[in-house]
C-alpha positions in Angstrom: 84.0 175.4 114.9 87.6 174.2 114.5 88.7 171.2 116.6 91.5 173.2 118.3 88.9 175.6 119.6 86.7 172.7 121.0 89.6 171.4 123.1 91.4 174.5 124.3 88.8 177.3 125.0 88.6 178.2 128.7 85.6 180.5 128.5 82.6 179.1 126.8 79.7 181.1 125.5 76.1 179.8 125.1 76.7 179.8 121.3 79.9 177.8 121.6 78.1 175.0 123.6 75.0 175.1 121.4 77.4 174.4 118.4 78.7 171.4 120.3 75.2 170.1 121.1 74.3 170.4 117.4 77.2 168.3 116.1 76.4 165.0 114.5 76.2 162.5 117.3 79.2 160.4 116.2 81.4 163.5 115.9 80.3 164.8 119.3 81.0 161.4 121.0 84.4 161.1 119.3 85.5 164.6 120.6 84.2 163.9 124.1 85.9 160.5 124.2 89.2 162.0 123.0 89.1 164.7 125.7 88.2 162.1 128.3 91.1 159.8 127.4 93.6 162.8 127.6 92.6 163.4 131.3 91.2 160.1 132.8 91.4 156.4 132.5 88.1 155.6 130.5 87.8 152.2 132.3 87.7 153.7 135.8 84.6 155.1 137.5 84.4 157.1 140.7 81.8 155.7 143.2 80.1 158.1 145.6 77.2 157.6 148.1 74.6 160.2 149.0 72.7 160.3 152.3 69.9 162.6 153.3 70.9 163.7 156.8 67.9 166.0 157.1 64.9 165.4 154.9 62.0 167.6 153.9 60.5 170.8 155.3 62.5 173.1 153.0 61.1 176.6 152.6 62.4 176.9 149.0 60.1 176.4 146.0 62.4 174.5 143.6 59.9 173.1 141.1 61.5 169.7 140.9 62.0 169.0 144.6 59.9 166.7 146.7 61.4 168.1 149.9 59.9 171.6 149.4 57.5 172.2 152.3 54.9 173.8 150.0 54.3 170.7 147.9 52.2 167.6 148.8 54.6 164.9 147.8 54.3 162.4 150.7 57.8 163.3 151.9 57.9 163.3 155.7 60.1 166.1 157.3 62.7 164.8 159.7 65.3 166.3 162.1 69.0 166.3 161.5 70.4 162.8 162.0 72.7 162.0 164.9 76.4 161.9 164.1 76.9 158.2 164.9 74.0 157.2 162.7 75.5 159.0 159.8 78.9 157.5 160.3 77.3 154.0 160.4 76.0 154.7 156.9 79.4 156.0 155.8 81.1 152.8 157.0 78.5 150.7 155.1 79.1 152.8 152.0 82.8 152.3 152.2 82.4 148.6 152.4 80.3 148.7 149.2 83.1 150.5 147.4 82.3 154.2 147.8 85.3 156.5 147.9 83.3 159.7 148.6 80.4 160.1 151.1 78.0 162.9 150.4 75.5 164.3 152.9 72.5 166.4 152.0 70.3 168.5 154.3 67.1 170.2 153.1 67.8 173.7 154.3 67.7 177.1 152.7 70.9 177.7 154.7 72.2 176.0 157.9 71.8 177.3 161.4 75.1 177.6 163.3 74.3 174.8 165.8 73.4 172.5 163.0 76.5 173.4 161.1 78.6 172.4 164.2 76.9 168.9 164.1 77.6 168.6 160.3 81.2 169.5 160.9 81.4 166.5 163.4 80.0 164.3 160.6 82.6 165.6 158.1 85.5 164.9 160.6 84.1 161.4 161.2 83.9 160.6 157.5 87.4 161.9 157.0 88.6 159.6 159.8 87.2 156.7 157.8 89.6 157.5 154.9 86.8 158.7 152.6 86.3 162.0 150.8 83.5 164.1 152.2 80.9 166.2 150.5 77.9 168.1 151.8 75.0 170.1 150.4 73.3 172.3 152.9 71.9 175.3 150.9 73.4 178.7 150.9 76.5 179.5 152.9 78.2 182.6 154.2 81.9 183.0 153.9 82.3 182.2 157.6 80.2 179.0 157.3 82.3 177.8 154.4 85.5 178.4 156.3 84.1 176.4 159.3 83.4 173.5 156.9 86.9 173.8 155.5 88.4 173.7 159.0 86.5 170.5 159.7 88.2 168.9 156.7 85.4 169.1 154.0 86.6 168.1 150.6 83.6 169.1 148.4 80.6 171.3 148.6 77.7 170.7 146.3 75.5 173.6 145.2 74.0 173.2 141.7 73.1 176.0 139.3 70.2 173.7 138.2 69.7 175.3 134.7 70.6 178.3 132.6 70.4 181.8 134.0 67.6 182.5 131.5 65.4 179.5 132.4 66.1 179.6 136.1 63.2 181.8 137.1 60.7 179.4 135.6 61.8 176.7 138.1 62.7 178.6 141.3 61.6 182.0 142.8 62.8 181.9 146.4 66.6 182.0 145.6 68.3 183.9 142.7 71.0 182.7 140.4 73.3 185.2 142.0 72.6 183.7 145.4 73.9 180.4 144.0 77.0 182.0 142.5 77.7 183.8 145.8 77.7 180.5 147.7 80.0 179.0 145.1 82.3 181.9 145.5 82.4 181.5 149.3 83.1 177.8 148.9 85.9 178.4 146.4 87.4 181.2 148.6 87.5 178.9 151.6 89.6 176.4 149.5 86.9 173.7 149.2 86.4 171.8 146.0 83.2 172.7 144.2 80.6 170.1 143.1 78.2 171.9 140.8 75.9 170.8 138.0 72.3 170.9 136.9 69.1 169.1 135.9 67.9 168.5 132.4 64.4 167.5 131.4 62.6 170.3 133.2 61.0 171.7 130.1 64.0 173.7 129.0 65.1 173.7 125.4 68.5 173.0 123.8 69.6 176.6 124.2 69.0 176.4 127.9 71.0 173.2 128.2 73.8 175.1 126.3 73.4 178.0 128.8 73.8 175.7 131.8 76.9 174.0 130.5 78.4 177.4 129.5 77.6 178.9 132.9 79.4 175.9 134.6 82.4 175.9 132.3 82.8 179.7 132.6 83.0 179.9 136.4 86.3 181.4 137.5 87.4 177.8 138.1 85.3 175.0 136.6 83.8 172.7 139.2 85.9 169.7 140.1 82.8 167.6 140.1 79.8 168.2 137.8 76.7 166.2 138.5 74.3 165.9 135.5 70.8 165.0 136.6 67.9 163.8 134.6 64.7 165.1 136.2 62.9 162.5 138.3 59.3 163.8 138.0 57.7 163.5 141.4 53.9 163.7 141.9 52.9 166.8 143.8 55.7 169.0 142.4 55.1 171.6 139.6 57.3 169.5 137.3 55.4 166.2 137.9 54.1 166.1 134.3 57.4 167.1 132.6 58.3 165.0 129.5 61.4 162.8 130.1 64.5 163.9 128.3 65.4 161.8 125.3 68.4 159.5 126.1 70.5 160.7 123.1 69.9 164.3 124.1 71.0 163.5 127.6 74.2 161.9 126.3 74.8 165.1 124.3 74.7 167.1 127.5 77.2 164.8 129.2 79.5 165.0 126.2 79.3 168.8 126.2 80.2 168.8 129.9 83.2 166.6 129.3 84.5 168.7 126.4 84.1 172.1 128.1 85.3 170.9 131.5 88.1 168.4 130.6 89.6 167.8 134.1 86.3 167.6 136.0 84.6 164.5 137.2 81.3 164.3 135.3 78.7 162.4 137.4 75.6 160.6 136.4 73.3 161.5 139.2 69.5 161.5 139.5 67.5 159.7 136.8 69.9 156.7 136.4 67.3 154.3 137.8 65.2 154.9 134.7 68.1 154.7 132.2 68.8 151.6 130.1 72.2 150.0 130.4 72.8 151.1 126.8 72.1 154.7 127.6 74.4 154.6 130.6 77.1 153.0 128.5 76.9 155.8 126.0 77.2 158.3 128.9 80.4 156.6 130.0 81.7 156.7 126.5 80.8 160.4 126.3 83.0 161.1 129.4 80.9 160.5 132.5 83.2 158.9 135.1 81.4 159.1 138.3 78.1 157.8 139.7 76.1 157.7 142.9 76.0 154.2 144.3 73.1 153.1 146.5 69.3 152.5 146.3 68.3 156.0 147.1 69.3 159.6 146.2 68.0 161.7 149.0 64.3 160.8 148.5 64.2 159.3 145.0 65.1 155.8 143.8 68.5 155.1 142.3 69.9 152.1 140.4 70.7 149.2 142.7 74.2 148.3 143.7 74.0 144.7 142.2 72.7 146.2 138.9 75.6 148.7 138.8 78.1 145.9 139.6 76.7 143.8 136.8 76.8 146.7 134.4 80.4 147.5 135.2 81.3 143.9 134.7 79.7 143.9 131.3 81.6 147.0 130.3 84.9 146.0 131.8 84.9 149.0 134.1 86.4 149.2 137.6 85.8 151.6 140.5 88.5 154.0 141.4 90.3 153.0 144.6 
C-alpha cells in the first residue's frame, strides 16, 4: 500500500486497515507518529474525567459490561445522582486538571424526565468552563436536540467492535441502532465520541473492521476511545484472554492514521498497562486519557501515577 494512500484516504475498507495492522511494527509506528505530528502537538495530552451518574440495572446484555442487570457482578444499581452532587465532582475534576467532564448513565435510552435532569448537569458543567460529554444509551433525534440546546459538546456512543463480530457480544441492540443514534447526534450538531473495545475474543480482521467502520462514518468521530477489555467476574467475557500490548498499540496506531484529526483516547484497561505500553500508545498517536481512579465501575490508573508518567515522558496536559 503506497504511503500517499495511507495518509489521504478518507474511506477505509476492512482490507485497508488490515494491511496497516500487518505492517512491521517500526513502520506502522513511524507512519502513525508522522500523521500525529501533522495534526497535534505530540507532547500534549487531553485530560478527561468520567463519572457514573446512574450505575447498574441496565436491561442490555453487552457481554463485557458489569452494569447489565442480567449478570451477577456485585454491581449495585443506583438512581440518577442529584445535579449538585455531580457538579461537585466536576469541580474536583477541574482542580485536578481535567478539561472535559464525561457523565455516564446505565440506560438503554433515557426517559424524558431523567434527560431534563442530565441537561441541568450539562449546563452546570459548561458554567464551570469545562467541555461536557454524556453517554446515556440510544437517543432519538428530539433527545439529541435537547442535549444540544443544553450546551452538550460531545456524546459518547461506541460501536464496540466490527459489524461482523458484534452479534457475539450483544443481542439486545443492533449495530444499526448504534449508527442511528450516532446519526441523530451528528444531525443535532453535537461532536461524536465513538470507539470500541479490543480483547473480547475478536481476531485481527475484526479489529480492522472496527477501525474501518469508525473511519468510514460520514464524519469521523472527533473523539475515539480505544478500550482494552477489563474482564469482570460474572460477565460472559470474564475469562477472555488479555490483548497483547503490542497488538493494542497497533490498533491505536491504525486509529491515528485513519482518523488523523480525531483525539484518540486510551480508556478502559489502562490500569493494567505498563508505563512502557502506555508510552508506545502515546507515540502511536494516543493523545487523550481518562483521569481518575475509576471508570464508571472499573479501576483506572491513579492520578499520581499518571502525573509521574507524564513527568517522565515530558508530556503536559492540554489547557
